[in-house]
C-alpha positions as CSV (number, residue, x, y, z in Angstrom):
1,M,-2.6,-20.4,-21.5
2,G,-4.1,-17.2,-20.0
3,K,-2.5,-13.8,-19.8
4,V,-1.0,-11.6,-17.2
5,V,-1.4,-7.9,-16.9
6,L,0.4,-5.9,-14.4
7,T,-0.5,-2.5,-13.6
8,G,1.5,0.2,-11.4
9,N,1.3,3.7,-10.3
10,G,2.1,4.8,-13.9
11,L,-1.5,4.1,-15.0
12,S,-3.0,6.2,-12.0
13,V,-0.5,9.1,-12.9
14,G,-1.8,9.1,-16.5
15,L,-5.3,9.9,-15.1
16,N,-4.1,12.5,-12.4
17,K,-0.8,13.8,-11.7
18,G,-1.9,14.0,-7.8
19,F,-1.5,10.1,-7.7
20,G,2.2,10.3,-8.1
21,L,4.3,9.1,-5.5
22,E,5.8,12.2,-4.4
23,N,2.4,13.7,-3.6
24,I,1.1,10.6,-2.1
25,T,4.4,10.8,0.1
26,E,3.9,14.4,1.2
27,T,0.4,13.7,2.0
28,F,1.1,10.9,4.2
29,F,3.9,12.4,6.1
30,N,1.8,15.6,6.5
31,N,-0.5,13.7,7.9
32,L,1.4,12.2,10.6
33,S,1.9,13.0,14.3
34,S,5.1,14.4,15.1
35,E,6.3,11.4,17.1
36,H,5.3,9.1,13.8
37,Q,7.2,11.6,11.4
38,K,10.2,11.1,13.8
39,F,10.1,7.3,13.5
40,V,9.9,7.5,9.8
41,Q,12.6,10.0,9.3
42,H,14.7,8.1,11.8
43,H,14.3,4.7,10.0
44,M,14.2,6.2,6.3
45,D,17.2,8.8,6.7
46,R,15.9,10.8,3.9
47,I,15.9,14.4,5.4
48,Q,17.1,17.2,3.3
49,K,17.2,20.5,4.6
50,G,15.0,19.4,7.6
51,K,12.3,18.2,5.2
52,Y,11.4,14.5,4.5
53,V,12.1,14.2,0.4
54,Q,11.5,10.5,0.0
55,V,9.9,10.5,-3.7
56,D,9.6,6.7,-3.9
57,F,7.6,5.9,-0.8
58,E,7.0,2.5,-2.1
59,E,10.4,1.7,-0.8
60,A,10.1,3.4,2.1
61,I,6.6,1.5,3.1
62,A,8.2,-1.9,2.5
63,S,11.0,-1.0,5.1
64,I,8.6,0.2,7.6
65,E,6.4,-3.1,6.9
66,Q,9.7,-5.2,7.2
67,V,10.4,-3.4,10.8
68,H,6.9,-4.2,11.9
69,D,7.1,-7.9,10.7
70,S,10.1,-8.6,12.4
71,L,9.2,-7.1,15.8
72,D,5.7,-8.8,15.6
73,S,7.8,-12.2,15.1
74,Y,9.9,-11.2,18.0
75,V,6.9,-10.1,20.1
76,N,4.9,-13.5,19.1
77,F,8.2,-15.5,20.1
78,L,8.3,-13.5,23.7
79,L,4.6,-13.9,24.5
80,N,3.9,-17.5,22.6
81,D,6.8,-19.5,22.8
82,K,8.2,-21.4,26.0
83,E,12.0,-20.2,25.3
84,G,10.6,-16.7,24.7
85,Q,8.5,-16.8,28.0
86,K,11.7,-18.2,29.6
87,Y,13.8,-15.1,28.5
88,L,11.6,-12.9,29.6
89,K,11.2,-14.2,33.0
90,T,15.1,-14.9,33.2
91,E,15.9,-11.0,32.2
92,G,12.9,-9.6,34.1
93,L,11.5,-8.1,31.1
94,T,8.2,-7.1,29.9
95,V,6.8,-7.0,26.4
96,D,4.5,-3.9,26.9
97,E,7.3,-1.4,25.4
98,I,7.6,-3.7,22.4
99,Q,3.9,-4.0,22.0
100,N,3.4,-0.3,22.2
101,H,6.0,0.2,19.6
102,L,4.4,-2.5,17.4
103,N,1.1,-0.6,17.4
104,K,2.9,2.8,16.8
105,I,4.3,1.1,13.5
106,K,1.0,-0.4,12.6
107,E,-0.5,3.1,13.1
108,I,2.0,4.3,10.6
109,I,1.3,1.7,8.0
110,L,-2.8,2.2,8.3
111,S,-1.9,6.4,7.9
112,Y,-0.2,5.5,4.5
113,T,-3.1,3.5,3.3
114,A,-5.7,6.4,4.7
115,S,-3.6,8.7,2.9
116,I,-3.7,7.0,-0.5
117,I,-7.5,6.6,0.0
118,E,-7.7,10.3,0.9
119,I,-5.9,11.1,-2.5
120,I,-7.9,8.9,-4.5
121,D,-11.5,9.2,-3.2
122,G,-13.6,11.2,-5.6
123,N,-10.8,11.5,-8.4
124,V,-11.6,8.6,-10.4
125,H,-13.9,9.2,-13.0
126,W,-15.0,7.4,-16.0
127,D,-15.2,10.9,-18.6
128,Q,-11.6,11.3,-17.5
129,I,-10.7,7.9,-18.1
130,G,-12.2,8.1,-21.4
131,E,-10.2,11.1,-22.1
132,K,-6.9,10.4,-20.8
133,L,-6.7,6.8,-21.0
134,S,-8.6,5.9,-24.0
135,G,-5.6,4.0,-25.4
136,F,-5.1,1.8,-22.2
137,V,-9.0,1.1,-22.2
138,N,-8.9,0.1,-25.9
139,W,-5.9,-2.1,-25.7
140,L,-7.3,-3.7,-22.7
141,Q,-10.6,-4.5,-24.2
142,K,-9.1,-6.1,-27.2
143,E,-7.0,-8.2,-25.1
144,L,-9.8,-9.3,-22.7
145,S,-12.0,-10.2,-26.0
146,Q,-9.2,-12.0,-27.8
147,E,-8.2,-14.2,-25.0
148,R,-9.9,-17.8,-24.6
149,D,-8.6,-18.4,-21.3
150,E,-8.5,-16.1,-18.2
151,V,-6.7,-13.1,-18.1
152,D,-5.0,-12.1,-14.6
153,L,-4.5,-8.5,-13.9
154,F,-2.6,-7.4,-11.1
155,T,-2.2,-4.0,-9.5
156,L,0.6,-2.8,-7.2
157,N,-1.9,-0.1,-5.9
158,F,-5.0,0.2,-4.3
159,D,-6.3,0.6,-8.0
160,L,-10.0,1.9,-8.0
161,L,-8.7,3.1,-11.4
162,L,-8.6,-0.5,-12.8
163,E,-11.7,-1.7,-11.2
164,T,-13.5,1.0,-12.5
165,I,-12.4,0.4,-16.0
166,L,-13.2,-3.3,-15.7
167,L,-16.7,-2.5,-14.5
168,R,-17.3,-0.6,-17.3
169,I,-15.8,-2.9,-19.8
170,V,-16.4,-6.4,-18.9
171,G,-19.0,-6.1,-16.0
172,S,-19.3,-7.1,-12.4
173,D,-20.0,-10.9,-13.4
174,E,-17.1,-11.3,-15.4
175,F,-14.2,-10.8,-13.0
176,T,-13.1,-11.5,-9.7
177,D,-11.7,-8.7,-7.4
178,F,-10.0,-9.6,-4.3
179,H,-7.7,-8.2,-1.8
180,V,-5.7,-10.3,1.0
181,K,-6.2,-8.7,4.1
182,S,-3.0,-8.7,6.2
183,W,-3.7,-6.6,9.1
184,N,-5.8,-7.4,12.3
185,L,-7.6,-4.2,13.5
């Protein structure tokens, strides 16, 4: 039986405090257009003294993704289902406005991803990993060398950090990196 290792944002914050959710949230929010900021503010309801203060943005982005998925499902029903098309015709509706809103939500989610990449880009270096995360690296090496079966490593982030560690300690031929693309651009 193999082992499963799950890492989260705590590993990244151990390397660089700039990877903290509060910083990611602030960078993301400041990079949005005012129209997109209003959408996020309206749906997240986390404004204090006129400033967006959501610290746990993982919760916030999950909520935005749920809005997107629900709206996407409704648009698909209206466009691709006979009953949906019948409803559009009966009510004299068009899908254009809903589709436009769906695209704006998608832009917000992609902006979040871009903000994370902007923060991470150029801030993951092996010398810093060795200095600040040597305990984790040593533990991971031990676990990987002792396990006879596969070790499945999962991260909740866009984790260049974990990939950098794995490339260094096990090599590119010994692990499979994958990401399931869920957005059609």
